[in-house]
Each structure stands twice: as C-alpha cells, then as structure tokens.
N, C-alpha and C positions, 0 to 999 in steps of 0.2 A: 494484573491483565490479565486476563485463560485464554482471549484469540486478541491472533492479528492479522487483519489483511491484506498481504504485500500485493501488490502492480507489480509487471516487471514484465520485460521484455518473453517474446516467446521464439525469441535466436539467441544464442553468446554475445554479439557483439566482436569487438575487431581487438578485445585484448582480453587474455585471458583471469584480468584481477577478477571479473564482474560473473563469472564462473564461480572460481572460486569465492566471493565470498557473496555469491548467493547459494551455494553450498553454504559458506558457515553462518551464515543468518539461522537456515531450517537447521543445524546443529546446536546453534547458542538458541534455538528456539525448546527442541525439544530437552535438551539438556535443564531449559530453567518453566519449563513445565507448562510453556504458548502452544497452546492449539495453532496452526498453522491455517488462515480460509484463503483460500487462491481460486484461480482461474480455473486449476482443473488437471493443465496439460501437463502431460511426458517432457519436452521439446523445450529446447532457449531454457533462458535462466529461470522461467515458472518449473519446469523438469526439475535445475540443480535442488530451488528453496524446501523442493518437494523430500528428492532424494535424503538431500542435510538431514530433516527429520525424521523421511521415515527409515532410513540406517540408522540413526540414534535412538532407535524406538517412541519417535515421537507420532504428534497426531496430525490428521491432512486432510485438511474436504476439503474438499474442491468443488467453485461453480462453474458450470460450463453449459452453454446456447449448443440445444439440441445441433442446427447445420455448422459449429464450431467442429463436429466428434472428428469433423473427418479432414481438416484441420491440425487443425492443434488438438492429435493426438489424445483423449484419457489415457491418465500417469490408473492402471492399470493394478499398485498396491494403496494407492489409498485407505483411511478409516472412514471413509464414505465419501460421494462421488454425488452432486445434486443439480441436475438437468433443469434444465427450466428452459424457454421461450426465448426469449427477447433480451441483447447487452440492456436493455432497462433492468429489466427484471434476476439477468446477475450482478448487480453491483447493486443494485435493493437486499436482492438473500444476503449477500455478504456483509453491506453494509452492517442486515440486522442480526448474522453472525458474528462479528466483533466488538474490540474492544479502539483501538487504534485501526488507521493505520501508516504500512509506512513504503515504498514505494524506491526501486531502483532502481535500474541503469532501462530502456526501454523508449518508443518510438510513438505514433498518435493516440492508437490506441492506452499507451503508460498513462499519458497524460490528460488525456480525456476521465478520465478513474478518476486520477487528482487532479488533478480542478474539478472537475462534479461534488469529491470530497471536499475538500478546501472549501467551496463555493455554499454547501451545505452546510457547513461548519460556522462560514463568514454568519450566513443569517440566523443563527440560533436554532438549526434541523436536529442539530448533535452537538456533544459535548464533549465529541472522543479527543484525543490527541491523531493528527496529520504529522507527519515526520520523513522525508528525504536522508536515503542514508546515498552520501555522495561518498562514492567511491572513482579513485580519483578526477577528482573533482568534476568528474561526467554533467554534477549537476550546475556549477558556477555558474555560468553565461545564465541560464536559470535565476539565479538566486540575487544576480545584477539585476536583469527584467525586475524582480519584483518589488527592489530596492527604486526601482526608474518607473516603478508605479504608483509608491510615498511620495516624491518627489516631486513629482506630478499634476496629484491629486487623484490621484485614483484610488489612492489607496489606502485607509488609517490605516497609522505605527501600530494602532493595539490592533490589527488585521494579518499586519504583519511577522508581528511576533507569533502567530500563531500557529505557526509555520516552525518547526523544529530539525533541525540540519547539523547530523556527524558524518566524519567520513570512520566511526569505529561503531558497530551492534551491542555493545557488549553500553555506550557512550550513551549512544541515541533509543534504547528502553530505558536506562535512568531519568533519561529528557521525559520518554513519554510518562512512568509511571508517576512523576511533582507534576507533574502536566494540568492547569486549570485554564481552564476554556477561565475569557472574558464577558463576564452579565452580560455586556448593551451585547443584542443581533443590531442586523443593522438597521431595517426597517420594520420585520415584519415578524409572533411569536408562531411558535408551529402550529400553534390554534387555528394560527390564520391561513396553515396552504389551502 
C-alpha cells in the first residue's frame, strides 16, 4: 500500500487519546513510507495526522475545496495541496490517489465520507480496503449498528466482513495489506455506472 486516505474530524474531540493516535497514524505512515491522502486542513485530527507524517519526513497530500479554505485552514507544510470545487470532487480525487481508507473519530462529514467509500466497495466500484481505527471504542456503537443491519436482513454478511476494524494502527495496516475484496458485487458492474 503506497497511499492511504484518512477521514477524520476537523476538531480534536474530548479525549487527548484521539489526537495522540491521529499523530501516531501519521508517524506510522512516514515510517512505513505510506503517502497520506487527506482533507488538507491543519486543524483537529486532520492536522494531527498530517503533522505526524510531516514531522517524520513522510509525504502528505491534501485535497481541499476552495470554499473550505477559510474554515479548514490549509496546512502549509504539505507535500502537495490540491484545490477542488466540490465535496464530491474532493472524495473522488482522494479515492483516485489512494490504495485504501482509514477512518478515525469524527462527525457527520467523516461518517458521510466513510459510508460513501464502503458503499462504492459494496457496489464493486473499487476493491480497496476500508478500515476503522476504533480509538478507545469510539466506533463501538457503529459496529453494533452494522451487525444489526446484518441481523435484520439489510446487509449481507460478506459485505459486513469488508469492514476492517482494530484499535491499533499496526494491526489495522496488516489487515489492509492482506484484504481480499469480495468477488461478487451487489447488483451492478463498474462499467454500468
């Protein structure tokens, strides 16, 4: 895996461990020579991940919509900052540049990005690993909800198994490296989109 997209909050949350682990993700990327693809901001967990990469001589590419430049202040020390017009263009560009996705704690935007990427995988539009770094149990309730989706017949077990979860970045990266996407798509092929 040469490049990984990280989706996470533009704030730090209420627990110091979120910031510490976000920085560790970046530091680990630099050590493993994995290029960070992320939202381009210098605030919150987004900034902490980028700092972890940059301060350990790694490569960080930010993708930021023009309209967010004043709210999510662009990180000035990135390897590259790509400015786009829309949020959808942002996600599309991040997907094009990466070999997989890791989700850290965040809010609505983080969840929206995560669910779009896992949905694209379910539909067979890509075969990249989608992973959650479940820092301090942050995503426990979401993982339970996904199980409920399976139990109630709204999600196939094979699609639940597409979601990789760990509370340790090294273990999560190993799961991502060995991930094999399901061979059966949901209903459509990529060519039909």
